[in-house]
PyMOL Python script that loads the backbone (N, CA, C, O; Angstrom):
from pymol import cmd

cmd.read_pdbstr("""\
ATOM      1  N   MET A   1    -198.621 119.140 119.016  1.00  0.00           N
ATOM      2  CA  MET A   1    -199.398 119.693 120.110  1.00  0.00           C
ATOM      3  C   MET A   1    -198.522 120.648 120.907  1.00  0.00           C
ATOM      4  O   MET A   1    -197.353 120.367 121.167  1.00  0.00           O
ATOM      5  N   ARG A   2    -199.085 121.749 121.280  1.00  0.00           N
ATOM      6  CA  ARG A   2    -198.331 122.730 122.042  1.00  0.00           C
ATOM      7  C   ARG A   2    -198.028 122.190 123.431  1.00  0.00           C
ATOM      8  O   ARG A   2    -196.869 122.173 123.846  1.00  0.00           O
ATOM      9  N   ASN A   3    -199.032 121.757 124.142  1.00  0.00           N
ATOM     10  CA  ASN A   3    -198.851 121.165 125.464  1.00  0.00           C
ATOM     11  C   ASN A   3    -198.998 119.659 125.327  1.00  0.00           C
ATOM     12  O   ASN A   3    -200.104 119.147 125.157  1.00  0.00           O
ATOM     13  N   ARG A   4    -197.903 118.971 125.401  1.00  0.00           N
ATOM     14  CA  ARG A   4    -197.951 117.519 125.237  1.00  0.00           C
ATOM     15  C   ARG A   4    -198.507 116.868 126.495  1.00  0.00           C
ATOM     16  O   ARG A   4    -198.219 117.313 127.606  1.00  0.00           O
ATOM     17  N   PRO A   5    -199.298 115.820 126.327  1.00  0.00           N
ATOM     18  CA  PRO A   5    -199.790 115.111 127.513  1.00  0.00           C
ATOM     19  C   PRO A   5    -198.638 114.379 128.192  1.00  0.00           C
ATOM     20  O   PRO A   5    -197.639 114.034 127.561  1.00  0.00           O
ATOM     21  N   SER A   6    -198.798 114.154 129.469  1.00  0.00           N
ATOM     22  CA  SER A   6    -197.751 113.450 130.202  1.00  0.00           C
ATOM     23  C   SER A   6    -197.685 112.003 129.716  1.00  0.00           C
ATOM     24  O   SER A   6    -198.688 111.464 129.250  1.00  0.00           O
ATOM     25  N   PRO A   7    -196.524 111.374 129.818  1.00  0.00           N
ATOM     26  CA  PRO A   7    -196.419 109.961 129.441  1.00  0.00           C
ATOM     27  C   PRO A   7    -197.360 109.074 130.254  1.00  0.00           C
ATOM     28  O   PRO A   7    -197.862 108.070 129.748  1.00  0.00           O
ATOM     29  N   ALA A   8    -197.598 109.443 131.510  1.00  0.00           N
ATOM     30  CA  ALA A   8    -198.509 108.652 132.346  1.00  0.00           C
ATOM     31  C   ALA A   8    -199.939 108.721 131.806  1.00  0.00           C
ATOM     32  O   ALA A   8    -200.638 107.709 131.773  1.00  0.00           O
ATOM     33  N   PHE A   9    -200.376 109.915 131.381  1.00  0.00           N
ATOM     34  CA  PHE A   9    -201.725 110.044 130.841  1.00  0.00           C
ATOM     35  C   PHE A   9    -201.845 109.311 129.510  1.00  0.00           C
ATOM     36  O   PHE A   9    -202.854 108.658 129.247  1.00  0.00           O
ATOM     37  N   THR A  10    -200.821 109.418 128.675  1.00  0.00           N
ATOM     38  CA  THR A  10    -200.824 108.701 127.400  1.00  0.00           C
ATOM     39  C   THR A  10    -200.890 107.197 127.639  1.00  0.00           C
ATOM     40  O   THR A  10    -201.591 106.486 126.919  1.00  0.00           O
ATOM     41  N   ALA A  11    -200.170 106.709 128.639  1.00  0.00           N
ATOM     42  CA  ALA A  11    -200.209 105.279 128.972  1.00  0.00           C
ATOM     43  C   ALA A  11    -201.598 104.870 129.445  1.00  0.00           C
ATOM     44  O   ALA A  11    -202.057 103.770 129.137  1.00  0.00           O
ATOM     45  N   LYS A  12    -202.275 105.744 130.193  1.00  0.00           N
ATOM     46  CA  LYS A  12    -203.637 105.432 130.635  1.00  0.00           C
ATOM     47  C   LYS A  12    -204.589 105.346 129.449  1.00  0.00           C
ATOM     48  O   LYS A  12    -205.454 104.472 129.395  1.00  0.00           O
ATOM     49  N   VAL A  13    -204.421 106.263 128.500  1.00  0.00           N
ATOM     50  CA  VAL A  13    -205.275 106.241 127.307  1.00  0.00           C
ATOM     51  C   VAL A  13    -205.045 104.950 126.530  1.00  0.00           C
ATOM     52  O   VAL A  13    -206.002 104.290 126.125  1.00  0.00           O
ATOM     53  N   LEU A  14    -203.781 104.587 126.318  1.00  0.00           N
ATOM     54  CA  LEU A  14    -203.481 103.340 125.602  1.00  0.00           C
ATOM     55  C   LEU A  14    -203.951 102.130 126.392  1.00  0.00           C
ATOM     56  O   LEU A  14    -204.406 101.148 125.805  1.00  0.00           O
ATOM     57  N   GLY A  15    -203.847 102.186 127.712  1.00  0.00           N
ATOM     58  CA  GLY A  15    -204.295 101.079 128.552  1.00  0.00           C
ATOM     59  C   GLY A  15    -205.799 100.905 128.554  1.00  0.00           C
ATOM     60  O   GLY A  15    -206.296  99.815 128.836  1.00  0.00           O
ATOM     61  N   ALA A  16    -206.534 101.967 128.242  1.00  0.00           N
ATOM     62  CA  ALA A  16    -207.992 101.887 128.208  1.00  0.00           C
ATOM     63  C   ALA A  16    -208.506 101.205 126.946  1.00  0.00           C
ATOM     64  O   ALA A  16    -209.670 100.809 126.889  1.00  0.00           O
ATOM     65  N   LEU A  17    -207.649 101.065 125.933  1.00  0.00           N
ATOM     66  CA  LEU A  17    -208.069 100.391 124.702  1.00  0.00           C
ATOM     67  C   LEU A  17    -208.133  98.887 124.945  1.00  0.00           C
ATOM     68  O   LEU A  17    -207.236  98.333 125.580  1.00  0.00           O
ATOM     69  N   PRO A  18    -209.168  98.217 124.456  1.00  0.00           N
ATOM     70  CA  PRO A  18    -209.270  96.769 124.644  1.00  0.00           C
ATOM     71  C   PRO A  18    -208.087  96.026 124.021  1.00  0.00           C
ATOM     72  O   PRO A  18    -207.659  96.351 122.913  1.00  0.00           O
ATOM     73  N   GLU A  19    -207.560  95.025 124.740  1.00  0.00           N
ATOM     74  CA  GLU A  19    -206.411  94.268 124.256  1.00  0.00           C
ATOM     75  C   GLU A  19    -206.733  93.418 123.037  1.00  0.00           C
ATOM     76  O   GLU A  19    -205.851  93.132 122.228  1.00  0.00           O
ATOM     77  N   ASP A  20    -207.996  93.013 122.898  1.00  0.00           N
ATOM     78  CA  ASP A  20    -208.356  92.126 121.790  1.00  0.00           C
ATOM     79  C   ASP A  20    -208.567  92.862 120.473  1.00  0.00           C
ATOM     80  O   ASP A  20    -208.866  92.237 119.456  1.00  0.00           O
ATOM     81  N   GLY A  21    -208.414  94.180 120.482  1.00  0.00           N
ATOM     82  CA  GLY A  21    -208.544  94.944 119.250  1.00  0.00           C
ATOM     83  C   GLY A  21    -209.955  95.376 118.921  1.00  0.00           C
ATOM     84  O   GLY A  21    -210.195  95.932 117.849  1.00  0.00           O
ATOM     85  N   SER A  22    -210.900  95.132 119.827  1.00  0.00           N
ATOM     86  CA  SER A  22    -212.259  95.569 119.546  1.00  0.00           C
ATOM     87  C   SER A  22    -212.328  97.097 119.613  1.00  0.00           C
ATOM     88  O   SER A  22    -211.577  97.722 120.363  1.00  0.00           O
ATOM     89  N   PRO A  23    -213.221  97.692 118.835  1.00  0.00           N
ATOM     90  CA  PRO A  23    -213.272  99.152 118.752  1.00  0.00           C
ATOM     91  C   PRO A  23    -213.860  99.785 120.013  1.00  0.00           C
ATOM     92  O   PRO A  23    -214.664  99.171 120.715  1.00  0.00           O
ATOM     93  N   ILE A  24    -213.448 101.012 120.284  1.00  0.00           N
ATOM     94  CA  ILE A  24    -213.970 101.779 121.413  1.00  0.00           C
ATOM     95  C   ILE A  24    -214.021 103.243 120.991  1.00  0.00           C
ATOM     96  O   ILE A  24    -213.164 103.710 120.240  1.00  0.00           O
ATOM     97  N   THR A  25    -215.014 103.954 121.470  1.00  0.00           N
ATOM     98  CA  THR A  25    -215.138 105.374 121.145  1.00  0.00           C
ATOM     99  C   THR A  25    -214.297 106.202 122.109  1.00  0.00           C
ATOM    100  O   THR A  25    -213.839 105.702 123.137  1.00  0.00           O
ATOM    101  N   SER A  26    -214.100 107.464 121.772  1.00  0.00           N
ATOM    102  CA  SER A  26    -213.353 108.343 122.675  1.00  0.00           C
ATOM    103  C   SER A  26    -214.099 108.506 123.994  1.00  0.00           C
ATOM    104  O   SER A  26    -213.477 108.646 125.047  1.00  0.00           O
ATOM    105  N   ARG A  27    -215.416 108.487 123.942  1.00  0.00           N
ATOM    106  CA  ARG A  27    -216.221 108.569 125.175  1.00  0.00           C
ATOM    107  C   ARG A  27    -215.984 107.336 126.040  1.00  0.00           C
ATOM    108  O   ARG A  27    -215.886 107.444 127.263  1.00  0.00           O
ATOM    109  N   GLY A  28    -215.894 106.173 125.414  1.00  0.00           N
ATOM    110  CA  GLY A  28    -215.603 104.951 126.152  1.00  0.00           C
ATOM    111  C   GLY A  28    -214.235 104.994 126.800  1.00  0.00           C
ATOM    112  O   GLY A  28    -214.065 104.534 127.929  1.00  0.00           O
ATOM    113  N   VAL A  29    -213.253 105.546 126.091  1.00  0.00           N
ATOM    114  CA  VAL A  29    -211.908 105.697 126.655  1.00  0.00           C
ATOM    115  C   VAL A  29    -211.959 106.669 127.825  1.00  0.00           C
ATOM    116  O   VAL A  29    -211.350 106.417 128.865  1.00  0.00           O
ATOM    117  N   PHE A  30    -212.677 107.777 127.667  1.00  0.00           N
ATOM    118  CA  PHE A  30    -212.803 108.773 128.727  1.00  0.00           C
ATOM    119  C   PHE A  30    -213.404 108.151 129.983  1.00  0.00           C
ATOM    120  O   PHE A  30    -212.927 108.405 131.089  1.00  0.00           O
ATOM    121  N   ILE A  31    -214.432 107.351 129.823  1.00  0.00           N
ATOM    122  CA  ILE A  31    -215.080 106.704 130.968  1.00  0.00           C
ATOM    123  C   ILE A  31    -214.159 105.652 131.579  1.00  0.00           C
ATOM    124  O   ILE A  31    -214.091 105.523 132.801  1.00  0.00           O
ATOM    125  N   ALA A  32    -213.453 104.902 130.741  1.00  0.00           N
ATOM    126  CA  ALA A  32    -212.560 103.851 131.242  1.00  0.00           C
ATOM    127  C   ALA A  32    -211.391 104.420 132.035  1.00  0.00           C
ATOM    128  O   ALA A  32    -210.916 103.790 132.980  1.00  0.00           O
ATOM    129  N   ILE A  33    -210.927 105.601 131.659  1.00  0.00           N
ATOM    130  CA  ILE A  33    -209.806 106.210 132.380  1.00  0.00           C
ATOM    131  C   ILE A  33    -210.244 106.599 133.785  1.00  0.00           C
ATOM    132  O   ILE A  33    -209.513 106.370 134.749  1.00  0.00           O
ATOM    133  N   GLY A  34    -211.427 107.185 133.907  1.00  0.00           N
ATOM    134  CA  GLY A  34    -211.944 107.557 135.211  1.00  0.00           C
ATOM    135  C   GLY A  34    -211.125 108.626 135.915  1.00  0.00           C
ATOM    136  O   GLY A  34    -211.119 108.693 137.144  1.00  0.00           O
ATOM    137  N   GLU A  35    -210.450 109.445 135.165  1.00  0.00           N
ATOM    138  CA  GLU A  35    -209.591 110.478 135.738  1.00  0.00           C
ATOM    139  C   GLU A  35    -210.191 111.837 135.431  1.00  0.00           C
ATOM    140  O   GLU A  35    -210.988 111.987 134.505  1.00  0.00           O
ATOM    141  N   ILE A  36    -209.798 112.820 136.219  1.00  0.00           N
ATOM    142  CA  ILE A  36    -210.276 114.171 135.946  1.00  0.00           C
ATOM    143  C   ILE A  36    -209.625 114.650 134.649  1.00  0.00           C
ATOM    144  O   ILE A  36    -208.421 114.902 134.595  1.00  0.00           O
ATOM    145  N   SER A  37    -210.423 114.766 133.642  1.00  0.00           N
ATOM    146  CA  SER A  37    -209.991 115.194 132.323  1.00  0.00           C
ATOM    147  C   SER A  37    -211.239 115.644 131.594  1.00  0.00           C
ATOM    148  O   SER A  37    -212.313 115.721 132.191  1.00  0.00           O
ATOM    149  N   THR A  38    -211.114 115.938 130.333  1.00  0.00           N
ATOM    150  CA  THR A  38    -212.288 116.282 129.537  1.00  0.00           C
ATOM    151  C   THR A  38    -212.341 115.354 128.333  1.00  0.00           C
ATOM    152  O   THR A  38    -211.303 114.898 127.854  1.00  0.00           O
ATOM    153  N   PRO A  39    -213.541 115.073 127.840  1.00  0.00           N
ATOM    154  CA  PRO A  39    -213.634 114.243 126.633  1.00  0.00           C
ATOM    155  C   PRO A  39    -212.878 114.853 125.456  1.00  0.00           C
ATOM    156  O   PRO A  39    -212.320 114.122 124.637  1.00  0.00           O
ATOM    157  N   ALA A  40    -212.854 116.178 125.361  1.00  0.00           N
ATOM    158  CA  ALA A  40    -212.132 116.825 124.255  1.00  0.00           C
ATOM    159  C   ALA A  40    -210.634 116.556 124.351  1.00  0.00           C
ATOM    160  O   ALA A  40    -209.985 116.319 123.333  1.00  0.00           O
ATOM    161  N   TYR A  41    -210.078 116.589 125.561  1.00  0.00           N
ATOM    162  CA  TYR A  41    -208.645 116.336 125.724  1.00  0.00           C
ATOM    163  C   TYR A  41    -208.318 114.883 125.382  1.00  0.00           C
ATOM    164  O   TYR A  41    -207.285 114.603 124.775  1.00  0.00           O
ATOM    165  N   VAL A  42    -209.193 113.966 125.769  1.00  0.00           N
ATOM    166  CA  VAL A  42    -208.991 112.553 125.421  1.00  0.00           C
ATOM    167  C   VAL A  42    -209.018 112.396 123.908  1.00  0.00           C
ATOM    168  O   VAL A  42    -208.210 111.648 123.357  1.00  0.00           O
ATOM    169  N   ARG A  43    -209.935 113.086 123.218  1.00  0.00           N
ATOM    170  CA  ARG A  43    -209.992 113.023 121.752  1.00  0.00           C
ATOM    171  C   ARG A  43    -208.713 113.559 121.129  1.00  0.00           C
ATOM    172  O   ARG A  43    -208.226 113.003 120.145  1.00  0.00           O
ATOM    173  N   ILE A  44    -208.161 114.634 121.689  1.00  0.00           N
ATOM    174  CA  ILE A  44    -206.910 115.198 121.168  1.00  0.00           C
ATOM    175  C   ILE A  44    -205.781 114.189 121.309  1.00  0.00           C
ATOM    176  O   ILE A  44    -205.005 113.991 120.375  1.00  0.00           O
ATOM    177  N   VAL A  45    -205.684 113.551 122.472  1.00  0.00           N
ATOM    178  CA  VAL A  45    -204.627 112.558 122.699  1.00  0.00           C
ATOM    179  C   VAL A  45    -204.813 111.370 121.762  1.00  0.00           C
ATOM    180  O   VAL A  45    -203.841 110.881 121.187  1.00  0.00           O
ATOM    181  N   LEU A  46    -206.054 110.896 121.600  1.00  0.00           N
ATOM    182  CA  LEU A  46    -206.320 109.775 120.694  1.00  0.00           C
ATOM    183  C   LEU A  46    -205.958 110.146 119.259  1.00  0.00           C
ATOM    184  O   LEU A  46    -205.381 109.335 118.535  1.00  0.00           O
ATOM    185  N   ARG A  47    -206.291 111.360 118.847  1.00  0.00           N
ATOM    186  CA  ARG A  47    -205.968 111.800 117.492  1.00  0.00           C
ATOM    187  C   ARG A  47    -204.453 111.815 117.273  1.00  0.00           C
ATOM    188  O   ARG A  47    -203.976 111.377 116.226  1.00  0.00           O
ATOM    189  N   GLN A  48    -203.699 112.312 118.248  1.00  0.00           N
ATOM    190  CA  GLN A  48    -202.241 112.342 118.129  1.00  0.00           C
ATOM    191  C   GLN A  48    -201.659 110.929 118.100  1.00  0.00           C
ATOM    192  O   GLN A  48    -200.720 110.664 117.350  1.00  0.00           O
ATOM    193  N   LEU A  49    -202.204 110.026 118.904  1.00  0.00           N
ATOM    194  CA  LEU A  49    -201.735 108.640 118.890  1.00  0.00           C
ATOM    195  C   LEU A  49    -202.027 107.983 117.545  1.00  0.00           C
ATOM    196  O   LEU A  49    -201.230 107.182 117.057  1.00  0.00           O
ATOM    197  N   ALA A  50    -203.170 108.322 116.944  1.00  0.00           N
ATOM    198  CA  ALA A  50    -203.501 107.772 115.626  1.00  0.00           C
ATOM    199  C   ALA A  50    -202.561 108.324 114.560  1.00  0.00           C
ATOM    200  O   ALA A  50    -202.125 107.587 113.676  1.00  0.00           O
ATOM    201  N   ILE A  51    -202.250 109.607 114.636  1.00  0.00           N
ATOM    202  CA  ILE A  51    -201.327 110.210 113.671  1.00  0.00           C
ATOM    203  C   ILE A  51    -199.951 109.566 113.775  1.00  0.00           C
ATOM    204  O   ILE A  51    -199.289 109.338 112.762  1.00  0.00           O
ATOM    205  N   ASN A  52    -199.521 109.275 114.998  1.00  0.00           N
ATOM    206  CA  ASN A  52    -198.204 108.670 115.219  1.00  0.00           C
ATOM    207  C   ASN A  52    -198.189 107.165 114.972  1.00  0.00           C
ATOM    208  O   ASN A  52    -197.134 106.538 115.069  1.00  0.00           O
ATOM    209  N   GLY A  53    -199.344 106.572 114.652  1.00  0.00           N
ATOM    210  CA  GLY A  53    -199.395 105.153 114.316  1.00  0.00           C
ATOM    211  C   GLY A  53    -199.506 104.209 115.493  1.00  0.00           C
ATOM    212  O   GLY A  53    -199.292 103.007 115.335  1.00  0.00           O
ATOM    213  N   HIS A  54    -199.837 104.722 116.678  1.00  0.00           N
ATOM    214  CA  HIS A  54    -199.951 103.868 117.857  1.00  0.00           C
ATOM    215  C   HIS A  54    -201.319 103.201 117.965  1.00  0.00           C
ATOM    216  O   HIS A  54    -201.490 102.256 118.736  1.00  0.00           O
ATOM    217  N   LEU A  55    -202.285 103.684 117.205  1.00  0.00           N
ATOM    218  CA  LEU A  55    -203.603 103.062 117.175  1.00  0.00           C
ATOM    219  C   LEU A  55    -204.263 103.358 115.843  1.00  0.00           C
ATOM    220  O   LEU A  55    -203.793 104.190 115.066  1.00  0.00           O
ATOM    221  N   ILE A  56    -205.357 102.665 115.594  1.00  0.00           N
ATOM    222  CA  ILE A  56    -206.082 102.804 114.332  1.00  0.00           C
ATOM    223  C   ILE A  56    -207.386 103.543 114.622  1.00  0.00           C
ATOM    224  O   ILE A  56    -208.117 103.180 115.543  1.00  0.00           O
ATOM    225  N   ALA A  57    -207.676 104.573 113.839  1.00  0.00           N
ATOM    226  CA  ALA A  57    -208.910 105.337 113.973  1.00  0.00           C
ATOM    227  C   ALA A  57    -209.720 105.146 112.699  1.00  0.00           C
ATOM    228  O   ALA A  57    -209.219 105.377 111.599  1.00  0.00           O
ATOM    229  N   THR A  58    -210.969 104.725 112.848  1.00  0.00           N
ATOM    230  CA  THR A  58    -211.846 104.543 111.697  1.00  0.00           C
ATOM    231  C   THR A  58    -213.166 105.249 111.957  1.00  0.00           C
ATOM    232  O   THR A  58    -213.523 105.525 113.102  1.00  0.00           O
ATOM    233  N   GLY A  59    -213.877 105.534 110.890  1.00  0.00           N
ATOM    234  CA  GLY A  59    -215.180 106.164 110.996  1.00  0.00           C
ATOM    235  C   GLY A  59    -215.109 107.647 110.700  1.00  0.00           C
ATOM    236  O   GLY A  59    -214.023 108.224 110.656  1.00  0.00           O
ATOM    237  N   PRO A  60    -216.274 108.275 110.495  1.00  0.00           N
ATOM    238  CA  PRO A  60    -216.296 109.708 110.220  1.00  0.00           C
ATOM    239  C   PRO A  60    -215.870 110.506 111.452  1.00  0.00           C
ATOM    240  O   PRO A  60    -215.849 109.983 112.567  1.00  0.00           O
ATOM    241  N   GLY A  61    -215.534 111.763 111.240  1.00  0.00           N
ATOM    242  CA  GLY A  61    -214.975 112.608 112.288  1.00  0.00           C
ATOM    243  C   GLY A  61    -215.699 112.576 113.621  1.00  0.00           C
ATOM    244  O   GLY A  61    -215.057 112.391 114.655  1.00  0.00           O
ATOM    245  N   GLY A  62    -216.993 112.747 113.632  1.00  0.00           N
ATOM    246  CA  GLY A  62    -217.731 112.784 114.889  1.00  0.00           C
ATOM    247  C   GLY A  62    -218.033 111.429 115.481  1.00  0.00           C
ATOM    248  O   GLY A  62    -218.498 111.344 116.617  1.00  0.00           O
ATOM    249  N   GLN A  63    -217.778 110.362 114.735  1.00  0.00           N
ATOM    250  CA  GLN A  63    -218.135 109.021 115.204  1.00  0.00           C
ATOM    251  C   GLN A  63    -216.950 108.065 115.120  1.00  0.00           C
ATOM    252  O   GLN A  63    -217.132 106.877 114.856  1.00  0.00           O
ATOM    253  N   ARG A  64    -215.762 108.562 115.339  1.00  0.00           N
ATOM    254  CA  ARG A  64    -214.572 107.717 115.229  1.00  0.00           C
ATOM    255  C   ARG A  64    -214.560 106.646 116.304  1.00  0.00           C
ATOM    256  O   ARG A  64    -215.011 106.852 117.430  1.00  0.00           O
ATOM    257  N   VAL A  65    -214.029 105.499 115.918  1.00  0.00           N
ATOM    258  CA  VAL A  65    -213.744 104.448 116.885  1.00  0.00           C
ATOM    259  C   VAL A  65    -212.257 104.143 116.790  1.00  0.00           C
ATOM    260  O   VAL A  65    -211.647 104.267 115.728  1.00  0.00           O
ATOM    261  N   TYR A  66    -211.696 103.750 117.898  1.00  0.00           N
ATOM    262  CA  TYR A  66    -210.258 103.520 117.986  1.00  0.00           C
ATOM    263  C   TYR A  66    -210.009 102.079 118.394  1.00  0.00           C
ATOM    264  O   TYR A  66    -210.803 101.481 119.120  1.00  0.00           O
ATOM    265  N   ARG A  67    -208.902 101.529 117.923  1.00  0.00           N
ATOM    266  CA  ARG A  67    -208.499 100.180 118.323  1.00  0.00           C
ATOM    267  C   ARG A  67    -207.000 100.046 118.161  1.00  0.00           C
ATOM    268  O   ARG A  67    -206.351 100.839 117.478  1.00  0.00           O
ATOM    269  N   ARG A  68    -206.469  99.021 118.807  1.00  0.00           N
ATOM    270  CA  ARG A  68    -205.031  98.763 118.720  1.00  0.00           C
ATOM    271  C   ARG A  68    -204.701  98.165 117.361  1.00  0.00           C
ATOM    272  O   ARG A  68    -205.521  97.448 116.788  1.00  0.00           O
ATOM    273  N   PRO A  69    -203.510  98.450 116.835  1.00  0.00           N
ATOM    274  CA  PRO A  69    -203.062  97.766 115.615  1.00  0.00           C
ATOM    275  C   PRO A  69    -202.861  96.273 115.903  1.00  0.00           C
ATOM    276  O   PRO A  69    -202.596  95.910 117.048  1.00  0.00           O
ATOM    277  N   PRO A  70    -202.981  95.400 114.895  1.00  0.00           N
ATOM    278  CA  PRO A  70    -202.860  93.957 115.123  1.00  0.00           C
ATOM    279  C   PRO A  70    -201.576  93.546 115.833  1.00  0.00           C
ATOM    280  O   PRO A  70    -201.615  92.645 116.672  1.00  0.00           O
ATOM    281  N   ALA A  71    -200.448  94.165 115.533  1.00  0.00           N
ATOM    282  CA  ALA A  71    -199.191  93.789 116.192  1.00  0.00           C
ATOM    283  C   ALA A  71    -199.265  94.076 117.685  1.00  0.00           C
ATOM    284  O   ALA A  71    -198.763  93.287 118.485  1.00  0.00           O
ATOM    285  N   GLN A  72    -199.879  95.186 118.078  1.00  0.00           N
ATOM    286  CA  GLN A  72    -199.998  95.518 119.491  1.00  0.00           C
ATOM    287  C   GLN A  72    -201.002  94.615 120.188  1.00  0.00           C
ATOM    288  O   GLN A  72    -200.880  94.376 121.390  1.00  0.00           O
ATOM    289  N   GLN A  73    -201.994  94.107 119.459  1.00  0.00           N
ATOM    290  CA  GLN A  73    -202.955  93.197 120.068  1.00  0.00           C
ATOM    291  C   GLN A  73    -202.247  91.936 120.539  1.00  0.00           C
ATOM    292  O   GLN A  73    -202.495  91.450 121.642  1.00  0.00           O
ATOM    293  N   LYS A  74    -201.358  91.406 119.691  1.00  0.00           N
ATOM    294  CA  LYS A  74    -200.639  90.189 120.043  1.00  0.00           C
ATOM    295  C   LYS A  74    -199.723  90.431 121.231  1.00  0.00           C
ATOM    296  O   LYS A  74    -199.670  89.616 122.153  1.00  0.00           O
ATOM    297  N   VAL A  75    -199.001  91.545 121.215  1.00  0.00           N
ATOM    298  CA  VAL A  75    -198.084  91.856 122.313  1.00  0.00           C
ATOM    299  C   VAL A  75    -198.860  92.061 123.602  1.00  0.00           C
ATOM    300  O   VAL A  75    -198.457  91.556 124.650  1.00  0.00           O
ATOM    301  N   ALA A  76    -199.971  92.795 123.543  1.00  0.00           N
ATOM    302  CA  ALA A  76    -200.773  93.040 124.737  1.00  0.00           C
ATOM    303  C   ALA A  76    -201.336  91.732 125.276  1.00  0.00           C
ATOM    304  O   ALA A  76    -201.377  91.534 126.490  1.00  0.00           O
ATOM    305  N   GLY A  77    -201.767  90.843 124.399  1.00  0.00           N
ATOM    306  CA  GLY A  77    -202.280  89.549 124.838  1.00  0.00           C
ATOM    307  C   GLY A  77    -201.214  88.713 125.508  1.00  0.00           C
ATOM    308  O   GLY A  77    -201.477  88.059 126.517  1.00  0.00           O
ATOM    309  N   ARG A  78    -200.001  88.729 124.950  1.00  0.00           N
ATOM    310  CA  ARG A  78    -198.901  87.980 125.563  1.00  0.00           C
ATOM    311  C   ARG A  78    -198.534  88.559 126.915  1.00  0.00           C
ATOM    312  O   ARG A  78    -198.287  87.813 127.863  1.00  0.00           O
ATOM    313  N   LEU A  79    -198.496  89.887 127.015  1.00  0.00           N
ATOM    314  CA  LEU A  79    -198.185  90.510 128.293  1.00  0.00           C
ATOM    315  C   LEU A  79    -199.255  90.194 129.322  1.00  0.00           C
ATOM    316  O   LEU A  79    -198.944  89.935 130.484  1.00  0.00           O
ATOM    317  N   LEU A  80    -200.514  90.212 128.903  1.00  0.00           N
ATOM    318  CA  LEU A  80    -201.599  89.890 129.813  1.00  0.00           C
ATOM    319  C   LEU A  80    -201.476  88.451 130.286  1.00  0.00           C
ATOM    320  O   LEU A  80    -201.668  88.173 131.470  1.00  0.00           O
ATOM    321  N   ASP A  81    -201.156  87.525 129.375  1.00  0.00           N
ATOM    322  CA  ASP A  81    -200.969  86.133 129.767  1.00  0.00           C
ATOM    323  C   ASP A  81    -199.812  85.990 130.744  1.00  0.00           C
ATOM    324  O   ASP A  81    -199.916  85.252 131.723  1.00  0.00           O
ATOM    325  N   ALA A  82    -198.716  86.685 130.488  1.00  0.00           N
ATOM    326  CA  ALA A  82    -197.545  86.592 131.358  1.00  0.00           C
ATOM    327  C   ALA A  82    -197.852  87.158 132.737  1.00  0.00           C
ATOM    328  O   ALA A  82    -197.465  86.574 133.750  1.00  0.00           O
ATOM    329  N   VAL A  83    -198.541  88.287 132.781  1.00  0.00           N
ATOM    330  CA  VAL A  83    -198.877  88.895 134.067  1.00  0.00           C
ATOM    331  C   VAL A  83    -199.847  88.008 134.824  1.00  0.00           C
ATOM    332  O   VAL A  83    -199.690  87.812 136.029  1.00  0.00           O
ATOM    333  N   THR A  84    -200.843  87.472 134.145  1.00  0.00           N
ATOM    334  CA  THR A  84    -201.820  86.608 134.796  1.00  0.00           C
ATOM    335  C   THR A  84    -201.150  85.349 135.320  1.00  0.00           C
ATOM    336  O   THR A  84    -201.438  84.915 136.436  1.00  0.00           O
ATOM    337  N   HIS A  85    -200.267  84.762 134.537  1.00  0.00           N
ATOM    338  CA  HIS A  85    -199.593  83.536 134.955  1.00  0.00           C
ATOM    339  C   HIS A  85    -198.685  83.805 136.148  1.00  0.00           C
ATOM    340  O   HIS A  85    -198.637  83.005 137.083  1.00  0.00           O
ATOM    341  N   ASP A  86    -197.960  84.931 136.125  1.00  0.00           N
ATOM    342  CA  ASP A  86    -197.064  85.259 137.232  1.00  0.00           C
ATOM    343  C   ASP A  86    -197.836  85.632 138.485  1.00  0.00           C
ATOM    344  O   ASP A  86    -197.394  85.349 139.599  1.00  0.00           O
ATOM    345  N   ALA A  87    -198.991  86.266 138.308  1.00  0.00           N
ATOM    346  CA  ALA A  87    -199.776  86.692 139.458  1.00  0.00           C
ATOM    347  C   ALA A  87    -200.483  85.521 140.120  1.00  0.00           C
ATOM    348  O   ALA A  87    -200.797  85.576 141.309  1.00  0.00           O
ATOM    349  N   MET A  88    -200.737  84.461 139.361  1.00  0.00           N
ATOM    350  CA  MET A  88    -201.445  83.307 139.896  1.00  0.00           C
ATOM    351  C   MET A  88    -200.586  82.064 139.718  1.00  0.00           C
ATOM    352  O   MET A  88    -200.869  81.242 138.846  1.00  0.00           O
ATOM    353  N   PRO A  89    -199.533  81.908 140.534  1.00  0.00           N
ATOM    354  CA  PRO A  89    -198.676  80.739 140.366  1.00  0.00           C
ATOM    355  C   PRO A  89    -199.422  79.457 140.719  1.00  0.00           C
ATOM    356  O   PRO A  89    -200.398  79.463 141.469  1.00  0.00           O
ATOM    357  N   GLU A  90    -198.942  78.387 140.168  1.00  0.00           N
ATOM    358  CA  GLU A  90    -199.545  77.088 140.446  1.00  0.00           C
ATOM    359  C   GLU A  90    -199.411  76.764 141.929  1.00  0.00           C
ATOM    360  O   GLU A  90    -198.388  77.053 142.550  1.00  0.00           O
ATOM    361  N   ALA A  91    -200.433  76.175 142.473  1.00  0.00           N
ATOM    362  CA  ALA A  91    -200.392  75.787 143.886  1.00  0.00           C
ATOM    363  C   ALA A  91    -199.469  74.586 144.045  1.00  0.00           C
ATOM    364  O   ALA A  91    -199.534  73.632 143.271  1.00  0.00           O
ATOM    365  N   THR A  92    -198.627  74.645 145.037  1.00  0.00           N
ATOM    366  CA  THR A  92    -197.720  73.524 145.287  1.00  0.00           C
ATOM    367  C   THR A  92    -198.282  72.686 146.415  1.00  0.00           C
ATOM    368  O   THR A  92    -198.683  73.224 147.447  1.00  0.00           O
ATOM    369  N   PRO A  93    -198.318  71.375 146.233  1.00  0.00           N
ATOM    370  CA  PRO A  93    -198.857  70.518 147.296  1.00  0.00           C
ATOM    371  C   PRO A  93    -197.924  70.516 148.503  1.00  0.00           C
ATOM    372  O   PRO A  93    -196.707  70.638 148.365  1.00  0.00           O
ATOM    373  N   LEU A  94    -198.506  70.378 149.665  1.00  0.00           N
ATOM    374  CA  LEU A  94    -197.704  70.339 150.892  1.00  0.00           C
ATOM    375  C   LEU A  94    -197.167  68.978 151.171  1.00  0.00           C
ATOM    376  O   LEU A  94    -196.472  68.780 152.168  1.00  0.00           O
TER     377      LEU A  94
END
""", "prot")
cmd.dss("prot")
cmd.show_as("cartoon", "prot")
cmd.util.cbc("prot")
cmd.orient("prot")
């Protein structure tokens, strides 16, 4: 890509993908990001992430769905569990 997306935008795109590995369309990612961008730019970023192996793209060109690779699903789930556990510590009795 001539103009590479910022690492922050790429992180938002990856963060918009469901942690459980369920498929999502580029339109769904665009809506989940909620940032000023264009659906075409989100598709370009998703395509580059798929080429680099950061996500899996399936389906015909106009109807692609994207999802995390199985290894990233496990890591994302563990991170989510760790963040949830740390954010909600056990109540200590007085």
